[in-house]
LOFI-188018 format. One record per residue (C-alpha): residue in one letter; y, x, z. Coordinates in nm, 4 decimals. Each point is the difference from the previous one (the first is absolute). Layout:
<pts>
+--------+----------+----------+----------+
: residu :       py :       px :       pz :
+--------+----------+----------+----------+
:      A :        Y :        X :        Z :
...
+--------+----------+----------+----------+
</pts>
This chain:
<pts>
+--------+----------+----------+----------+
: residu :       py :       px :       pz :
+--------+----------+----------+----------+
:      M :   4.7728 :   0.9797 :   0.5259 :
:      T :  -0.3057 :   0.0082 :   0.1945 :
:      D :  -0.2394 :  -0.1987 :   0.0268 :
:      S :  -0.1122 :  -0.0961 :   0.3890 :
:      P :  -0.2970 :   0.1584 :   0.1139 :
:      Q :  -0.3114 :  -0.2260 :  -0.0511 :
:      R :  -0.1181 :  -0.0968 :   0.3165 :
:      W :  -0.3495 :  -0.0882 :  -0.0800 :
:      A :  -0.3006 :   0.0666 :  -0.2399 :
:      G :   0.0649 :  -0.2524 :  -0.2372 :
:      E :   0.3433 :  -0.1313 :   0.0432 :
:      R :   0.1338 :   0.1235 :  -0.3185 :
:      L :  -0.2754 :  -0.2322 :  -0.1451 :
:      G :   0.0709 :  -0.3121 :   0.1725 :
:      L :  -0.2760 :  -0.0102 :   0.2151 :
:      P :  -0.0288 :  -0.0741 :   0.3566 :
:      Q :  -0.0149 :   0.2819 :   0.2773 :
:      S :  -0.3282 :  -0.1151 :   0.1662 :
:      G :  -0.2546 :  -0.2968 :  -0.0226 :
:      S :  -0.1051 :  -0.1709 :  -0.3073 :
:      G :   0.1593 :   0.1050 :  -0.3291 :
:      S :   0.0916 :   0.3581 :   0.1730 :
:      L :  -0.1110 :   0.3027 :  -0.1356 :
:      A :  -0.3002 :   0.1786 :   0.0528 :
:      K :  -0.0374 :   0.2776 :   0.2528 :
:      M :  -0.2187 :   0.3150 :  -0.1086 :
:      P :  -0.2740 :  -0.0854 :   0.2168 :
:      R :  -0.0788 :  -0.3245 :  -0.1685 :
:      R :   0.0139 :   0.1604 :  -0.3104 :
:      I :  -0.2016 :   0.2716 :   0.0960 :
:      L :  -0.2509 :  -0.1903 :   0.1502 :
:      A :   0.0088 :  -0.2479 :  -0.3165 :
:      I :  -0.0464 :   0.2872 :  -0.2467 :
:      G :  -0.3077 :   0.1814 :   0.2571 :
:      I :  -0.1745 :  -0.3612 :  -0.0296 :
:      D :   0.0179 :  -0.0177 :  -0.3727 :
:      W :  -0.0838 :   0.3114 :  -0.0949 :
:      A :  -0.3031 :  -0.0054 :   0.2157 :
:      A :  -0.0622 :  -0.3164 :  -0.1263 :
:      A :  -0.0086 :   0.1967 :  -0.4088 :
:      M :  -0.2163 :   0.2197 :   0.1294 :
:      L :  -0.2412 :  -0.2194 :   0.1351 :
:      I :  -0.0261 :  -0.1869 :  -0.3346 :
:      S :   0.0226 :   0.3329 :  -0.1556 :
:      H :  -0.3312 :   0.1021 :   0.1859 :
:      A :  -0.1941 :  -0.2803 :  -0.0173 :
:      F :   0.0739 :  -0.0127 :  -0.3599 :
:      F :   0.0646 :   0.3355 :  -0.1724 :
:      H :  -0.1273 :   0.2669 :   0.2392 :
:      D :   0.3298 :   0.1269 :   0.1554 :
:      A :   0.0999 :   0.1399 :  -0.3813 :
:      N :   0.3827 :   0.0550 :   0.1290 :
:      A :   0.1324 :  -0.0993 :  -0.3151 :
:      A :  -0.1230 :  -0.3134 :   0.1039 :
:      N :   0.1425 :  -0.0064 :   0.3483 :
:      L :   0.3520 :   0.0055 :  -0.1328 :
:      G :  -0.1113 :  -0.2887 :  -0.2880 :
:      V :  -0.1136 :  -0.2395 :   0.1663 :
:      F :   0.2920 :   0.1227 :   0.3126 :
:      A :   0.2485 :  -0.1119 :  -0.3094 :
:      I :  -0.1792 :  -0.3247 :  -0.1703 :
:      M :  -0.0438 :  -0.1455 :   0.3807 :
:      Q :   0.3933 :   0.0814 :   0.0429 :
:      L :   0.0908 :  -0.1296 :  -0.2869 :
:      A :  -0.2247 :  -0.3419 :  -0.0671 :
:      L :   0.0790 :  -0.1077 :   0.4145 :
:      T :   0.4075 :   0.1042 :  -0.0021 :
:      S :   0.0303 :  -0.1703 :  -0.3620 :
:      T :  -0.1808 :  -0.3086 :   0.0860 :
:      L :   0.0553 :  -0.0200 :   0.3809 :
:      G :   0.2801 :   0.1902 :   0.1155 :
:      F :  -0.2398 :   0.2372 :   0.2319 :
:      S :  -0.3046 :   0.1762 :   0.0067 :
:      M :  -0.3005 :  -0.0350 :   0.2604 :
:      G :   0.2141 :   0.3010 :   0.2175 :
:      H :   0.3496 :  -0.2427 :  -0.0097 :
:      R :  -0.1421 :  -0.2884 :   0.0776 :
:      F :  -0.1956 :   0.1592 :   0.2741 :
:      A :   0.2919 :   0.2346 :   0.0850 :
:      G :   0.2676 :  -0.3700 :   0.0339 :
:      I :   0.2182 :   0.1356 :  -0.3392 :
:      R :  -0.0015 :  -0.1043 :  -0.3342 :
:      L :   0.2159 :   0.1759 :  -0.3101 :
:      V :   0.3055 :  -0.2346 :  -0.0999 :
:      N :   0.2143 :   0.0391 :  -0.3670 :
:      L :   0.3725 :   0.0842 :   0.1540 :
:      R :   0.1270 :  -0.1683 :  -0.2865 :
:      T :  -0.1066 :  -0.3637 :   0.0765 :
:      G :  -0.1984 :   0.0522 :   0.3499 :
:      G :  -0.3392 :  -0.1405 :  -0.1767 :
:      R :  -0.3169 :   0.1636 :  -0.1153 :
:      V :   0.0391 :   0.2607 :  -0.2345 :
:      T :  -0.0720 :   0.0082 :  -0.3306 :
:      F :  -0.3261 :   0.1991 :  -0.1975 :
:      L :   0.2217 :   0.2256 :  -0.0888 :
:      S :   0.1659 :   0.0862 :   0.2874 :
:      A :  -0.3189 :   0.0377 :   0.1583 :
:      A :  -0.1127 :   0.2040 :  -0.2499 :
:      I :   0.3047 :   0.2389 :   0.0210 :
:      R :  -0.0902 :   0.0133 :   0.3989 :
:      T :  -0.3643 :   0.0610 :  -0.0036 :
:      A :   0.0304 :   0.3064 :  -0.2860 :
:      L :   0.2320 :   0.1509 :   0.2017 :
:      L :  -0.1601 :  -0.0976 :   0.3680 :
:      C :  -0.3291 :   0.1513 :  -0.1759 :
:      L :   0.2680 :   0.3655 :  -0.0989 :
:      V :   0.0469 :  -0.0023 :   0.3871 :
:      I :   0.2928 :   0.2848 :  -0.0805 :
:      P :   0.2816 :  -0.3288 :  -0.0334 :
:      V :  -0.2073 :  -0.1842 :   0.3247 :
:      A :   0.1349 :   0.2836 :   0.2331 :
:      I :   0.3829 :  -0.0290 :  -0.1155 :
:      W :   0.1752 :  -0.2713 :   0.1439 :
:      D :   0.3599 :  -0.0979 :   0.0940 :
:      N :   0.2250 :  -0.1231 :   0.2579 :
:      D :  -0.2341 :  -0.3064 :  -0.0306 :
:      N :  -0.3174 :   0.1156 :   0.0208 :
:      R :  -0.0541 :  -0.0829 :  -0.3520 :
:      G :  -0.2921 :   0.2516 :  -0.1830 :
:      L :   0.1278 :   0.1286 :  -0.3694 :
:      H :  -0.2606 :  -0.2525 :  -0.0714 :
:      D :   0.1443 :  -0.2915 :   0.1284 :
:      K :   0.3474 :   0.0923 :  -0.0696 :
:      A :  -0.0961 :   0.0290 :  -0.4415 :
:      A :  -0.1867 :  -0.3190 :   0.0414 :
:      G :   0.2522 :  -0.2283 :   0.1734 :
:      T :  -0.2336 :  -0.0940 :   0.2781 :
:      A :   0.0451 :   0.0634 :   0.4161 :
:      L :  -0.3029 :  -0.0598 :   0.1926 :
:      V :   0.1042 :  -0.2184 :   0.3323 :
:      R :  -0.1165 :  -0.1603 :   0.2940 :
:      F :  -0.2073 :  -0.3850 :  -0.0464 :
+--------+----------+----------+----------+
</pts>
């Protein structure tokens, strides 16, 4: 028995092909993480004098706090994307946000993704970045 081929990223997840609720494409995701990393570096520079560990710590705290409460980070909001729980379609739980953030900070899980353009960090957390 063979499965029919996937016609678009997110189809297997029940997400629309385009528009609101569709999976965020790579350019939006890269823009979002760039904005978030730049904001973390500015905060780190202001309060911790560019300590490398502080950059990552500030980034992690921002990701965890914002995605678990609002469903998006500053970069996500600017790029027009949000983080959703794939099981419920709603906001992510604190635990899901913590798993995603920890793996995001390890970088390697982010660089490995599936046919739905979801990195291992999103797969492990049961989340997806979708368009507003």
